[in-house]
C-alpha positions in Angstrom: -15.4 21.3 -7.5 -14.8 20.1 -4.0 -11.7 18.8 -2.2 -10.6 17.7 1.2 -8.0 20.1 2.5 -6.0 20.8 5.7 -4.4 24.2 6.5 -2.6 23.0 9.6 -1.4 19.6 10.8 -3.1 17.6 13.5 -5.8 15.0 14.0 -7.8 14.7 10.8 -11.0 15.1 12.7 -9.8 18.5 13.9 -8.0 19.9 10.8 -9.5 18.3 7.7 -12.3 20.3 6.0 -14.1 20.0 2.7 -13.8 23.2 0.6 -14.8 24.5 -2.8 -11.8 25.0 -5.2 -11.7 26.6 -8.6 -12.5 24.1 -11.5 -9.2 23.2 -13.3 -10.8 24.2 -16.6 -10.5 22.4 -20.0 -7.3 20.5 -20.8 -4.5 22.1 -22.8 -2.6 20.2 -25.5 -1.1 17.0 -24.0 -3.4 17.1 -21.0 -6.5 15.4 -19.7 -9.1 16.3 -17.1 -9.9 13.5 -14.7 -12.8 13.1 -12.4 -12.3 11.2 -9.1 -13.8 7.7 -9.0 -12.4 6.4 -5.7 -9.4 6.9 -3.4 -8.4 4.7 -0.4 -7.5 6.2 2.9 -4.0 4.8 3.8 -1.9 5.3 7.0 0.4 7.5 4.9 -2.5 9.8 4.2 -3.4 10.1 7.9 0.3 10.6 8.9 0.6 13.4 6.3 -2.4 15.2 7.7 -0.9 14.7 11.2 2.5 16.1 10.0 4.4 13.0 10.8 5.0 11.6 7.3 8.1 11.9 5.2 6.4 14.3 2.9 5.2 17.6 4.3 3.4 19.5 1.6 3.0 23.3 1.7 -0.2 24.3 3.4 -3.1 24.4 2.6 -2.8 20.9 1.1 -5.1 18.3 -0.4 -4.2 14.8 0.9 -4.4 11.5 -1.0 -1.5 9.5 -2.5 -3.5 7.2 -4.7 -6.8 6.5 -6.4 -8.4 6.1 -9.8 -10.2 8.6 -11.9 -12.3 8.7 -15.1 -11.0 10.7 -18.0 -13.5 13.5 -18.5 -11.9 15.5 -21.3 -8.8 14.9 -23.6 -6.6 17.7 -24.9 -5.1 18.0 -28.4 -2.4 15.5 -29.2 -3.5 12.9 -26.7 -4.1 9.6 -28.5 -3.6 6.9 -25.9 -6.5 8.0 -23.7 -10.1 8.7 -24.3 -13.1 9.9 -22.3 -14.3 7.3 -19.8 -10.9 5.5 -19.4 -9.9 4.7 -15.9 -6.5 6.0 -15.0 -4.3 5.5 -12.0 -3.7 8.6 -9.8 -0.5 8.2 -8.0 1.5 11.3 -9.1 -1.4 13.7 -9.0 -1.0 16.4 -6.3 -3.5 15.2 -3.7 -6.2 12.7 -5.0 -8.9 13.8 -2.5 -10.4 16.2 -5.0 -13.3 15.8 -7.4 -11.5 16.9 -10.5 -7.9 17.4 -11.6 -6.0 18.4 -14.8 -2.9 16.4 -15.5 -0.2 15.8 -18.1 -1.4 12.8 -20.2 2.1 11.4 -20.8 2.4 10.0 -17.3 -1.0 8.2 -17.4 -2.1 4.9 -19.0 -5.6 3.3 -19.2 -6.3 0.6 -16.7 -8.0 -2.7 -17.7 -11.7 -3.1 -16.8 -12.3 -4.2 -13.3 -13.8 -3.4 -9.9 -13.4 0.4 -9.4 -12.8 0.0 -5.6 -10.1 -2.6 -6.1 -8.4 -0.7 -8.9 -8.4 2.4 -6.6 -6.1 0.5 -4.3 -3.7 -0.5 -7.1 -1.3 2.4 -6.8 0.4 2.0 -3.4 0.0 -1.4 -1.7 0.5 -3.8 -4.6 3.5 -2.0 -6.1 5.0 -1.8 -2.6 4.6 -5.6 -2.2 5.9 -6.4 -5.6 9.0 -4.2 -5.3 9.9 -5.4 -1.8 9.7 -9.0 -3.1 12.1 -8.1 -6.0 14.6 -5.5 -4.8 16.2 -6.9 -1.7 16.5 -10.7 -1.9 16.7 -12.8 -5.0 13.7 -15.1 -4.3 13.0 -18.4 -6.1 10.1 -20.8 -6.0 10.2 -22.7 -2.7 11.6 -19.7 -0.7 9.6 -18.2 2.2 8.8 -14.7 3.3 8.0 -13.6 6.8 5.7 -10.5 7.3 3.8 -8.8 10.0 0.6 -6.7 9.6 -0.4 -9.5 7.2 -4.0 -8.4 7.4 -3.2 -5.0 5.9 -3.5 -4.0 2.2 0.2 -4.5 1.7 0.0 -7.9 3.5 -2.7 -9.1 1.2 -0.7 -8.0 -1.8 2.5 -9.7 -0.5 0.5 -13.0 -0.2 -0.8 -12.7 -3.8 2.4 -11.6 -5.4 4.5 -14.2 -3.6 2.1 -17.0 -4.6 2.4 -15.9 -8.2 6.2 -16.5 -7.8 5.9 -19.8 -6.1 7.1 -18.2 -2.9 5.3 -19.1 0.4 4.5 -16.8 3.3 4.5 -16.8 7.1 2.0 -14.2 8.1 2.0 -12.5 11.5 -1.1 -10.7 12.8 -1.8 -9.0 16.2 -5.1 -10.7 17.1 -6.6 -14.1 16.8 -9.6 -12.6 15.1 -7.5 -11.7 12.0 -6.2 -15.3 11.5 -9.0 -16.6 9.4 -9.1 -13.6 7.2 -5.4 -13.9 6.2 -5.9 -17.7 5.6 -8.8 -16.8 3.3 -6.5 -14.5 1.3 -4.2 -17.5 0.7 -1.6 -17.1 3.5 0.4 -20.3 3.9 1.0 -19.9 7.6 -0.7 -17.5 9.9 0.6 -16.8 13.4 -0.3 -14.3 16.2 2.6 -12.1 17.2 4.1 -12.6 20.6 6.8 -14.4 22.5 8.9 -17.0 20.8 7.6 -15.8 17.4 10.9 -16.8 15.7 10.8 -20.3 17.0 7.1 -20.7 16.1 7.7 -19.3 12.6 10.5 -21.7 11.8 8.6 -24.6 13.3 5.6 -23.7 11.2 7.7 -23.7 8.0 9.0 -27.2 8.9 5.4 -28.4 9.5 4.4 -27.1 6.1 7.2 -29.1 4.4 9.5 -26.1 4.0 13.1 -25.4 4.9 13.6 -22.6 7.5 17.0 -21.9 5.8 14.9 -20.5 2.9 13.2 -18.0 5.2 15.5 -15.1 4.1 13.2 -12.0 3.8 11.0 -10.3 6.4 8.7 -7.4 5.7 8.0 -5.1 8.7 5.2 -2.6 8.8 5.1 -2.3 12.6 8.4 -1.2 14.0 9.1 -1.3 17.8 10.0 -4.7 19.2 8.1 -6.4 16.4 11.0 -5.7 14.0 13.4 -7.7 16.3 11.0 -10.6 16.5 10.9 -10.8 12.7 14.7 -10.6 12.5 15.2 -13.6 14.8 12.9 -15.7 12.7 15.1 -15.4 9.6 17.8 -17.7 8.4 21.4 -16.6 8.8 22.2 -13.7 6.4 18.5 -12.7 6.0 17.1 -9.3 5.2 14.5 -7.3 7.1 12.8 -4.6 5.1 10.9 -1.9 7.2 8.2 0.0 5.3 6.0 1.3 8.1 5.7 2.2 11.8 2.2 1.2 12.8 3.3 0.8 16.4 4.4 4.4 16.6 7.6 3.2 18.2 11.2 3.3 17.1 12.6 0.0 15.8 14.2 -2.1 18.6 17.0 -4.5 17.6 19.4 -6.5 19.6 22.9 -5.9 18.3 23.8 -9.6 19.0 21.1 -10.6 16.4 22.5 -8.3 13.8 26.1 -9.4 14.4 25.7 -13.2 14.9 22.7 -13.7 12.5 24.4 -11.5 9.8 21.0 -9.8 9.2 20.6 -6.7 7.0 18.0 -4.1 7.8 16.7 -1.9 5.0 14.0 0.6 4.5 11.6 1.0 1.7 9.5 3.9 0.5 7.4 3.8 -2.7 7.3 7.5 -3.4 10.9 7.9 -4.8 10.3 4.9 -7.1 7.3 6.5 -8.7 9.3 9.7 -9.2 12.3 8.1 -10.8 11.3 4.7 -12.4 10.9 4.8 -16.2 7.3 4.7 -17.4 7.8 1.2 -18.8 8.9 -0.1 -15.4 5.9 1.5 -13.7 3.6 0.0 -16.3 5.2 -3.5 -15.7 4.7 -3.4 -12.0 1.2 -1.8 -12.2 0.3 -4.3 -14.9 1.3 -7.2 -12.7 -0.8 -5.8 -9.8 -3.8 -5.3 -12.2 -3.6 -8.9 -13.4 -3.6 -10.1 -9.8 -6.7 -8.1 -9.2 -8.4 -9.2 -12.5 -7.8 -12.9 -11.7 -9.1 -12.6 -8.2 -5.7 -13.5 -6.7 -5.6 -10.2 -4.9 -8.7 -8.8 -3.4 -8.5 -6.3 -0.6 -11.4 -6.3 1.8 -13.4 -3.0 1.9 -15.2 -2.1 5.1 -16.8 1.2 4.0 -17.0 3.9 1.4 -17.8 7.6 2.1 -18.5 10.4 -0.4 -15.7 12.9 -0.7 -17.9 15.4 1.1 -17.6 13.3 4.3 -13.8 13.0 4.2 -13.5 13.9 7.9 -15.9 11.1 9.0 -14.1 8.7 6.6 -10.7 9.4 8.2 -12.1 8.9 11.7 -13.4 5.5 10.5 -10.0 4.6 8.8 -8.2 5.4 12.1 -10.1 2.8 14.1 -8.3 -0.3 15.2 -9.7 -3.7 14.4 -11.2 -2.8 11.1 -12.1 -5.6 8.7 -11.1 -3.8 5.6 -10.1 -0.5 3.9 -12.1 2.7 3.9 -12.4 4.6 0.6 -13.6 8.0 -0.6 -15.8 8.0 -3.7 -17.1 10.8 -5.8 -19.8 12.8 -4.2 
């Protein structure tokens, strides 16, 4: 079997290599063997290879935090899975490998669907759903402000919010991204920049909404962008930071925090997958799968690469201005 692996941290183009690893062998009782079907390349994967992410695995390491696989073999005592079932790979140690042996108890069969879309089920949609649930008690008619709205999480926020009757103000970096977010169902789409707060609140009014119900902002960018989101919220709102695409530390004006009564929180999905009961994980993943099955959530895909070209795929995924995700597929 093959896997993408790095033995030192650095730019993926410099440190990532495709290697032969021993086959995991047949499953023991309570186990399954799973073959890779597809795995997306997320910023967290690139950051891990670079050594700048919150997880620093012992080296050499196989990257990849999510994907889907096809069950190839089932061990004794496993009754809820069968050969051919698609399963979500989010707790597997490094999904960028052609085959892995896993405990069956933590896996469940996914409903039929587009393999590439299902491969992106494990990180971005649960992140979106949990951020909409855990920080502010949202009701139909409320509004959410988010940046990086043309990202995978951004698309999932739009879909999950609409399912709750919650509307979105979506912020992008470039004019060229506006139409794409509108096509995903974003209620309001703005280009980031000066007076973002005033423009966001005016857009809510123009859409027939109440800016006082703009109480949650989701920040994937950091730097000065976080402060711009904060100023767009109603008094007592909450900013949730879940990424640092700008590569810059968050910049906040203390006056905004004091006089706007704003709360700033952080979110990371990994601890939730480690601690949430299996039933809760199935609920969240099930909601995400339904959004995909109904077409409410569809993440654009720009390119797929065989696992054997993982280095080239990472270089593509790191490009700015992409129109969709880059995924690794078997091969």
